[in-house]
N, C-alpha and C positions, 0 to 999 in steps of 0.2 A: 637427925641429921639428913640432909640432901645428899643424894646421889650424885657425885661427879659425873662430866660428860663422859669419860671414859667409863666409868661404870655403867653408866645408863645404856651405852652403844654395847657393851657387851650381856648386859642383862637382858636388851632385847635381841641381837642376834641368835639366844637360845628359846625366843620365843616362838609359838606358831598361831599366828593371831588369829588364823582359820578355823583351828580347832578351838579357838580358846571362844571366836563367837558363834560355832557350831554348841557349843556347852551351855554358851549365857541362853539361847535360844530354843534351848530342851529345857532348860532352869524354869525359864520366863512360864513356855507350855505347861509345865508340870504345876507350875503355880507357886514356886520356889525363886521370890526377888525381893529386893529391899525393901526396906521402912516405905510403905503408904502413907503419906500425908494426906486429912481431909483438911481444907480450908473454908471455915464458914462463912457463909454471904452474910455483907452486912444488907441494912433493910435499903439502903440506897445502892448497893448492885444488884442486889435481886428484883429493885421495882424497874430498873434501867433495862436490864436483863430480860426483865418479862415485854417490855414496849417494844426492844428489839432498837430502840435509836442510840446512834452515837454518842459520846460526851458532850459534843458540843451539842448539840442538839436538846438534848434530855435537860442539859443545863442552861440551854436557851428558854426551853419553857420554865424553866421552875426560877428563874431569872436571880441565877447564881452564876459565876464564873468558871469554868470550866477545873480551873484549880480547886476550888473550896469542893464540886462533888469528887473528885478524886481524894480532895481530905476525909471526905465521906463516906468513900469507896472501900477505901482502903483502913477505915477503922481509927484513922489518928483525931479527929475528929467529927462532933455529933450534929445533926440538924436540930433546929429547934426551929418551937412555934410553927408559921406556917407552912415552912417546909416539909416540916413532920410530919404534917396533913397532905400535906402533893404526893409524897415519896408514899403514903399508906394508898391514896385513891391509884395513884398510878400503880402500885401492887395487886390492888384488887378488881379493878379498872382498865387495864393497860390501854383498850381497845377506843378508851375518852382521850387518852394521851394523841395517839397517833392520829387522831379523827381531830383534836384541835390544829394540829400540824400540819392536818393536810389542809384545812379547814379557812 
């Protein structure tokens, strides 16, 4: 059950925020911290990351909409056919994609 406004004010009046922050910093430096979550990159996100291109530029090179690229990068959809081949090339040879864009 959430605290009332009065209860929140009473609780906060007893807190020493500076002390709490200092204790938190000491904990982090000592390696004591909350859960660490690792997010696996999708093939599309990894390929674009290696090229260093923005989503709009990368999507343009692939011939897809930015929204489609976002769907691939977030793992909600998967590329197929030629798009999957282009992503593989981009991941293996990001220099080629940058060259195509500049040329």
